[in-house]
PATORDO-470916 format. One line per 3 residues: number of its first residue (from 1); their letters; for each residue x negated, y negated, z of C-alpha. Coordinates in steps of 0.1 Angstrom, whole numbers, plus 5000, padded with zeros to 4 digits. Layout:
residues N
NUM> A> X Y Z; ...
***
This chain:
residues 612
1> MTT> 6165 9623 3771; 6197 9632 3785; 6195 9666 3807
4> PTA> 6218 9692 3786; 6233 9701 3821; 6251 9665 3819
7> CPR> 6264 9674 3784; 6292 9701 3774; 6278 9734 3750
10> LTH> 6282 9728 3714; 6294 9761 3701; 6310 9753 3667
13> PLV> 6300 9729 3639; 6316 9696 3640; 6322 9671 3615
16> RDS> 6338 9635 3613; 6362 9627 3584; 6360 9588 3588
19> PNQ> 6339 9566 3609; 6370 9562 3628; 6381 9597 3634
22> PLR> 6371 9619 3661; 6347 9648 3655; 6366 9679 3644
25> QAS> 6358 9717 3643; 6347 9728 3609; 6329 9759 3593
28> WEE> 6295 9763 3588; 6298 9763 3550; 6315 9728 3553
31> ALD> 6294 9714 3578; 6262 9722 3558; 6276 9712 3525
34> RTA> 6285 9675 3544; 6250 9675 3555; 6233 9683 3524
37> HGL> 6255 9656 3503; 6250 9628 3533; 6210 9635 3534
40> GSN> 6211 9640 3497; 6226 9605 3490; 6201 9586 3511
43> RGA> 6167 9602 3499; 6140 9572 3503; 6158 9559 3533
46> FGM> 6154 9590 3556; 6141 9596 3590; 6140 9626 3615
49> FCS> 6134 9626 3651; 6124 9662 3669; 6124 9670 3705
52> TRA> 6096 9682 3726; 6120 9709 3737; 6118 9729 3705
55> TNE> 6095 9758 3696; 6065 9753 3673; 6082 9772 3645
58> THY> 6113 9744 3645; 6088 9721 3645; 6068 9731 3616
61> LAQ> 6099 9737 3596; 6115 9705 3602; 6083 9686 3592
64> KFA> 6084 9707 3561; 6118 9696 3555; 6112 9662 3559
67> RAV> 6082 9660 3537; 6092 9690 3511; 6126 9684 3506
70> MGT> 6134 9647 3516; 6101 9635 3503; 6087 9616 3533
73> HNI> 6064 9615 3562; 6094 9596 3587; 6091 9623 3614
76> DSL> 6084 9617 3651; 6096 9628 3684; 6110 9607 3711
79> DRA> 6085 9618 3737; 6056 9618 3716; 6046 9584 3726
82> RHA> 6035 9595 3762; 6007 9616 3743; 6001 9597 3716
85> PSA> 5971 9575 3728; 5956 9606 3740; 5956 9624 3706
88> AGL> 5945 9592 3689; 5916 9585 3713; 5904 9619 3713
91> AAA> 5908 9622 3676; 5888 9588 3669; 5860 9602 3691
94> FGS> 5857 9637 3685; 5880 9644 3650; 5904 9665 3670
97> GGG> 5932 9654 3692; 5932 9680 3719; 5923 9682 3754
100> TSS> 5887 9694 3755; 5889 9719 3778; 5911 9747 3796
103> HEE> 5931 9741 3830; 5909 9774 3844; 5876 9752 3840
106> TEH> 5889 9729 3865; 5884 9756 3892; 5846 9760 3882
109> TDV> 5837 9721 3881; 5818 9699 3906; 5836 9667 3901
112> IVM> 5869 9660 3891; 5883 9622 3883; 5917 9619 3881
115> WGS> 5928 9587 3863; 5969 9573 3866; 5986 9606 3873
118> DAR> 6000 9621 3903; 5995 9655 3894; 6000 9670 3927
121> STH> 6037 9659 3921; 6041 9659 3880; 6020 9689 3870
124> PVF> 6021 9713 3899; 6010 9743 3880; 5976 9721 3870
127> FRH> 5973 9711 3902; 5970 9743 3916; 5937 9748 3894
130> VLK> 5926 9712 3910; 5931 9729 3942; 5909 9762 3935
133> GIR> 5881 9739 3922; 5882 9718 3957; 5884 9747 3978
136> GGA> 5851 9760 3956; 5834 9730 3965; 5843 9702 3939
139> RLY> 5849 9665 3946; 5882 9649 3936; 5881 9611 3929
142> VVD> 5916 9596 3922; 5922 9563 3902; 5956 9550 3909
145> PRR> 5973 9519 3920; 5994 9542 3945; 5977 9563 3970
148> TAT> 5998 9591 3957; 6002 9628 3970; 5970 9636 3950
151> AAW> 5951 9615 3966; 5955 9629 3998; 5932 9656 3985
154> ATS> 5906 9631 3971; 5871 9626 3983; 5880 9589 3973
157> WLG> 5907 9570 3965; 5900 9540 3942; 5933 9520 3943
160> LDV> 5926 9493 3913; 5949 9467 3901; 5974 9478 3875
163> GTD> 5958 9474 3837; 5922 9471 3850; 5909 9506 3838
166> IPL> 5890 9495 3811; 5871 9472 3836; 5866 9502 3857
169> AHA> 5853 9524 3832; 5829 9499 3817; 5815 9492 3854
172> IGR> 5812 9528 3859; 5792 9531 3826; 5772 9502 3834
175> EII> 5760 9512 3868; 5751 9550 3849; 5730 9530 3823
178> HAG> 5712 9511 3850; 5706 9539 3874; 5691 9558 3845
181> LVN> 5718 9584 3848; 5723 9587 3811; 5720 9621 3793
184> RTF> 5697 9609 3765; 5693 9643 3750; 5729 9646 3744
187> VER> 5736 9607 3736; 5707 9608 3710; 5717 9636 3692
190> AAS> 5752 9641 3695; 5769 9606 3699; 5770 9572 3676
193> GFE> 5773 9536 3690; 5756 9535 3720; 5736 9504 3717
196> DYR> 5772 9485 3713; 5787 9506 3742; 5756 9492 3765
199> ALV> 5758 9458 3750; 5798 9458 3756; 5794 9473 3793
202> EPW> 5764 9447 3806; 5787 9421 3819; 5808 9444 3842
205> TLS> 5786 9445 3873; 5801 9462 3902; 5806 9430 3919
208> LAE> 5825 9418 3891; 5845 9451 3886; 5855 9447 3923
211> RVT> 5869 9410 3919; 5888 9420 3887; 5898 9456 3895
214> GVP> 5903 9452 3937; 5880 9481 3939; 5852 9481 3963
217> AAA> 5822 9480 3947; 5806 9506 3966; 5833 9532 3959
220> IGE> 5827 9523 3921; 5790 9533 3923; 5799 9562 3943
223> LAH> 5821 9577 3917; 5795 9565 3890; 5766 9585 3906
226> AFA> 5788 9615 3915; 5801 9617 3879; 5768 9613 3860
229> RAE> 5747 9633 3887; 5770 9664 3885; 5762 9697 3868
232> RAQ> 5797 9699 3855; 5823 9674 3857; 5860 9670 3846
235> QCW> 5882 9639 3838; 5917 9638 3837; 5947 9613 3827
238> GHG> 5983 9606 3826; 6009 9581 3815; 5990 9553 3840
241> VTG> 5964 9556 3815; 5984 9561 3780; 6013 9538 3797
244> HRN> 5998 9507 3787; 6002 9489 3755; 5966 9492 3746
247> GTD> 5967 9529 3761; 5945 9542 3731; 5918 9518 3744
250> HVR> 5921 9532 3778; 5915 9566 3766; 5886 9557 3746
253> ALI> 5870 9541 3779; 5871 9572 3796; 5857 9593 3771
256> DLS> 5829 9571 3766; 5819 9582 3801; 5822 9618 3796
259> LLT> 5797 9610 3761; 5774 9586 3783; 5765 9619 3804
262> GQV> 5770 9647 3783; 5800 9659 3805; 5817 9676 3770
265> GRY> 5815 9705 3752; 5800 9724 3779; 5822 9752 3803
268> GCG> 5835 9732 3833; 5833 9695 3814; 5855 9678 3796
271> LQP> 5890 9655 3790; 5922 9666 3797; 5952 9646 3791
274> LSG> 5980 9654 3814; 6007 9631 3798; 6035 9647 3776
277> RDN> 6067 9666 3779; 6076 9704 3770; 6058 9712 3739
280> VHG> 6046 9677 3727; 6015 9692 3718; 6028 9719 3697
283> GSD> 6050 9696 3680; 6018 9676 3668; 5998 9704 3663
286> MGA> 6026 9717 3639; 6026 9679 3619; 6060 9665 3633
289> LPH> 6039 9633 3629; 6041 9603 3604; 6005 9606 3599
292> RLP> 5994 9643 3602; 5999 9675 3583; 6002 9707 3605
295> GFQ> 5969 9716 3620; 5967 9680 3628; 5952 9675 3592
298> DIL> 5951 9639 3577; 5978 9631 3552; 5952 9607 3535
301> DPC> 5927 9634 3526; 5934 9648 3489; 5922 9680 3497
304> ARR> 5947 9688 3527; 5975 9672 3506; 5967 9697 3474
307> TFK> 5965 9727 3499; 6003 9717 3509; 6013 9710 3474
310> SAW> 6004 9747 3464; 6018 9762 3494; 6052 9744 3495
313> GAV> 6055 9736 3457; 6062 9701 3464; 6046 9666 3463
316> VQP> 6032 9655 3499; 6030 9615 3495; 5996 9599 3500
319> HHG> 6007 9574 3529; 6014 9575 3562; 6051 9576 3574
322> LDL> 6072 9555 3601; 6067 9566 3636; 6095 9565 3663
325> AEM> 6094 9527 3667; 6092 9516 3632; 6121 9540 3622
328> SEA> 6142 9522 3648; 6133 9489 3634; 6140 9502 3604
331> MEE> 6178 9514 3613; 6181 9476 3625; 6167 9461 3593
334> GTL> 6193 9484 3572; 6165 9503 3555; 6166 9532 3569
337> KAL> 6200 9551 3564; 6202 9586 3572; 6189 9603 3604
340> HCV> 6182 9638 3614; 6180 9649 3646; 6167 9678 3657
343> GAD> 6172 9685 3696; 6166 9649 3699; 6188 9627 3719
346> PAG> 6179 9587 3710; 6211 9575 3726; 6205 9594 3759
349> SEG> 6171 9584 3764; 6164 9563 3797; 6154 9529 3790
352> DGE> 6169 9522 3755; 6203 9536 3754; 6225 9512 3745
355> RAV> 6203 9497 3721; 6196 9531 3704; 6235 9536 3701
358> RRL> 6238 9503 3682; 6212 9515 3657; 6231 9550 3653
361> RSL> 6261 9536 3649; 6244 9514 3618; 6236 9542 3599
364> DFL> 6253 9554 3568; 6247 9592 3578; 6239 9608 3618
367> VVQ> 6235 9645 3616; 6224 9661 3650; 6215 9696 3654
370> DSH> 6216 9706 3696; 6225 9729 3717; 6244 9705 3739
373> LTR> 6272 9677 3727; 6249 9650 3735; 6256 9613 3737
376> TAR> 6239 9610 3699; 6260 9640 3690; 6290 9622 3701
379> LAD> 6284 9599 3675; 6274 9617 3645; 6288 9624 3613
382> VAL> 6279 9660 3616; 6269 9679 3647; 6255 9716 3643
385> PAA> 6254 9739 3672; 6218 9751 3681; 6201 9778 3700
388> AAW> 6188 9767 3732; 6150 9764 3740; 6136 9783 3753
391> TET> 6162 9813 3765; 6181 9817 3733; 6147 9811 3708
394> DGT> 6122 9833 3696; 6089 9817 3685; 6057 9798 3704
397> TTS> 6050 9769 3722; 6019 9753 3731; 6004 9738 3764
400> ADR> 5988 9711 3776; 5953 9727 3771; 5958 9740 3734
403> RVQ> 5975 9774 3747; 5994 9792 3724; 6021 9816 3738
406> RVR> 6050 9833 3728; 6088 9824 3737; 6114 9855 3734
409> RAL> 6152 9850 3735; 6165 9865 3765; 6202 9855 3754
412> APP> 6224 9851 3725; 6234 9817 3718; 6273 9812 3725
415> GEA> 6300 9808 3699; 6286 9798 3665; 6254 9788 3676
418> REH> 6222 9792 3653; 6186 9791 3660; 6170 9758 3645
421> IAI> 6150 9775 3620; 6182 9791 3601; 6199 9758 3603
424> IRD> 6170 9741 3585; 6165 9769 3560; 6202 9773 3553
427> LAA> 6200 9733 3546; 6171 9734 3524; 6186 9758 3502
430> RLG> 6216 9737 3497; 6192 9708 3486; 6175 9730 3461
433> HDW> 6146 9751 3482; 6151 9788 3486; 6132 9794 3516
436> KYR> 6128 9831 3524; 6122 9833 3560; 6132 9862 3580
439> DSE> 6125 9851 3612; 6104 9832 3638; 6073 9851 3631
442> SVW> 6076 9846 3591; 6075 9807 3600; 6043 9813 3620
445> DEF> 6026 9834 3595; 6030 9802 3570; 6018 9780 3599
448> RSL> 5988 9800 3604; 5977 9805 3565; 5973 9764 3566
451> SPD> 5963 9754 3597; 5924 9768 3601; 5925 9765 3641
454> HSG> 5954 9787 3641; 5948 9815 3613; 5936 9842 3639
457> MTY> 5966 9839 3660; 5991 9866 3650; 6019 9872 3673
460> ARL> 6005 9908 3678; 5974 9889 3692; 5994 9862 3713
463> REH> 6012 9895 3730; 5979 9912 3733; 5960 9884 3750
466> RGL> 5991 9868 3764; 5982 9833 3748; 5956 9823 3725
469> RWP> 5935 9789 3724; 5931 9770 3697; 5907 9769 3675
472> CSA> 5910 9805 3668; 5903 9809 3632; 5894 9846 3633
475> SDR> 5912 9873 3642; 5887 9896 3652; 5870 9872 3678
478> LEP> 5878 9847 3705; 5863 9811 3706; 5852 9796 3741
481> PYL> 5879 9778 3759; 5865 9745 3756; 5860 9722 3723
484> HGR> 5831 9708 3707; 5801 9728 3719; 5790 9722 3688
487> LWE> 5776 9687 3698; 5749 9709 3716; 5734 9726 3686
490> KDP> 5699 9713 3678; 5703 9720 3644; 5722 9689 3627
493> ARR> 5738 9708 3599; 5755 9732 3629; 5767 9701 3649
496> GRR> 5783 9681 3625; 5800 9648 3631; 5786 9629 3657
499> AAF> 5812 9617 3686; 5818 9581 3687; 5816 9557 3714
502> GIV> 5848 9535 3715; 5838 9497 3719; 5873 9485 3734
505> QHV> 5872 9454 3756; 5896 9445 3783; 5931 9428 3777
508> PPA> 5941 9412 3810; 5979 9411 3816; 6000 9386 3798
511> ERV> 6009 9367 3828; 5987 9357 3861; 5998 9363 3895
514> DER> 6000 9328 3918; 6018 9318 3947; 6050 9314 3927
517> YPI> 6050 9347 3913; 6027 9366 3938; 6038 9403 3930
520> RLR> 6026 9422 3901; 6052 9444 3887; 6051 9477 3866
523> VAG> 6079 9488 3844; 6088 9527 3852; 6121 9530 3837
526> FPD> 6117 9564 3829; 6090 9589 3834; 6069 9565 3855
529> SYG> 6038 9546 3848; 6016 9569 3869; 6028 9598 3855
532> GFN> 6060 9610 3873; 6097 9610 3871; 6111 9578 3890
535> SLP> 6135 9586 3917; 6150 9553 3921; 6186 9542 3909
538> EHG> 6190 9521 3878; 6172 9486 3885; 6156 9498 3920
541> IEL> 6125 9481 3929; 6098 9497 3952; 6077 9473 3978
544> SPE> 6051 9482 3999; 6060 9479 4036; 6040 9447 4039
547> DAE> 6060 9431 4012; 6092 9441 4025; 6081 9426 4059
550> RYE> 6070 9392 4041; 6103 9390 4021; 6122 9402 4052
553> VVA> 6139 9429 4034; 6151 9466 4043; 6155 9500 4022
556> GEE> 6187 9495 4003; 6189 9457 4002; 6198 9444 3973
559> VRV> 6176 9417 3960; 6165 9391 3931; 6132 9402 3912
562> SSR> 6122 9372 3889; 6097 9368 3860; 6085 9336 3845
565> HAS> 6112 9346 3819; 6142 9365 3834; 6160 9379 3865
568> VLA> 6179 9407 3875; 6188 9423 3909; 6176 9451 3923
571> SVR> 6181 9475 3952; 6151 9480 3973; 6132 9512 3985
574> IDT> 6100 9511 4005; 6069 9528 3993; 6042 9535 4019
577> ALR> 6019 9544 3989; 6021 9512 3974; 5996 9483 3983
580> SGL> 6006 9448 3990; 6011 9428 3955; 6023 9457 3936
583> AFM> 6055 9466 3928; 6074 9496 3906; 6109 9491 3893
586> TVR> 6134 9507 3869; 6152 9489 3843; 6173 9498 3816
589> SPE> 6143 9484 3790; 6113 9463 3798; 6126 9435 3777
592> ELD> 6150 9427 3806; 6119 9412 3821; 6106 9404 3792
595> VDR> 6074 9421 3797; 6057 9451 3815; 6033 9439 3840
598> AAV> 6051 9409 3848; 6042 9387 3876; 6073 9385 3895
601> RIE> 6086 9373 3928; 6112 9386 3950; 6141 9366 3970
604> KLP> 6167 9376 3994; 6202 9371 3983; 6224 9346 4003
607> ITT> 6246 9362 4030; 6283 9361 4016; 6310 9355 4042
610> IVG> 6345 9364 4036; 6371 9343 4054; 6406 9357 4057
***
């Protein structure tokens, strides 16, 4: 997403009279009328993109507009892809897509395993809790191809080869089983699929895992025993886990280890996804998803659909909508003709901007409501000026550990800019839906009435407690900070659904590393694969000192990077955290080298001599 400071502030409604005409200033009435006509003419071919910078209330009203007004589930966020594998994996195992423990519990645990996240650099607030845990005696194990800033605090750094997280997790699981460290009481009472899991991991001996992952067998065994023997242990992961094409499988493999050892459903134990920007968790909770209703309720559940139909006075369709990638394809195919961007800037997104521009220009109608005149807004048929989150907006937001907190307006928006919920409400009225929302609290109260996990979270209680975590179903008590304590109940009726082991297979990288292509490349065009924001310029490549010496290149030198399918020029940067044989690179899109995790070679460019 384009940084707002790179764009001028949008202070007045803008409209375009024809495709070849520039945007011009208009009144709110004209802009909303044009928007209502443009969207109303494209029912059945409509999609909505949201921004994780928006409040919970904006997300809730946006998805209600898509479903109740436009009759579609085609709604998604540009940034949700980074969190989606975590939510999907957790939901498959436990029935709920939220991280299972609070950040504060990391201060009171015995073992912390950090998979694919340089949290020290990319999640510094969370890492403060990790440091407190370490100072209290916790051991930190870091699993990451790079020796990151986080690894500097670790008891052990397991520098695995890119894409081998699943073999490593399976080897840890096998070692726990063979060492007799399975929490059998928990597994037999609360989990399902153990025998299938045992068969799945049996081939993954420590010696095989060492050959596949590059991690010494002794280090794998040490982590397995430390995790299983700990009274309390936490697993955390970032985009290095979820960024793989089969990211959900990677998440399931980690969850399996916590099920195997009973390291979930108790204070100080659990699973914490660290991927995602801003309010990505809140957007998912509010239902700004193609497959879930608010409160993470399944669209395919007829009881849930009846509840929302009664509350909204509109039919909720019994099928999933299109996600971000599918909507993008539908634009290219011409089957999605109108798009509503609520704070989203697909044309300014790193990694795919030019292709996004082509898609957007193919639309019959594009409306953008945003605080700034982004690259996408400049392409719009109508641009609606919105208040900026978080300083000009009232509402709530949700943190990575399910904590809902109040956001309070500190400044008045400039010019004629309005809050997102007011814009959506007025647009709905023009399309035949008279919504009587006074303010953000009235929107929140409607959401609470539909989401059992949030029903006890009034604005007054959020203010009183300085935030509350879901589930919070009652207004007179607080739930534990961790999820799934029910799994420890002796009574099967109270214990409920068993947590399911994930039977996931290792899928090796599509390309082999060999003598001709000896470097494993990890594409890192936007927030990089292991959780951070890459500071390389466009088409930059990070090499280890050993590989730089091997190819006789220096920092700043331009080289040719070639896969079996394509080649690009890139500027070299030396990263002492990298191991030999691994490179990270920024490109406009992974397709430029055809495949992520490609095998590549590095070539010096010939020296050009200019005569005369």
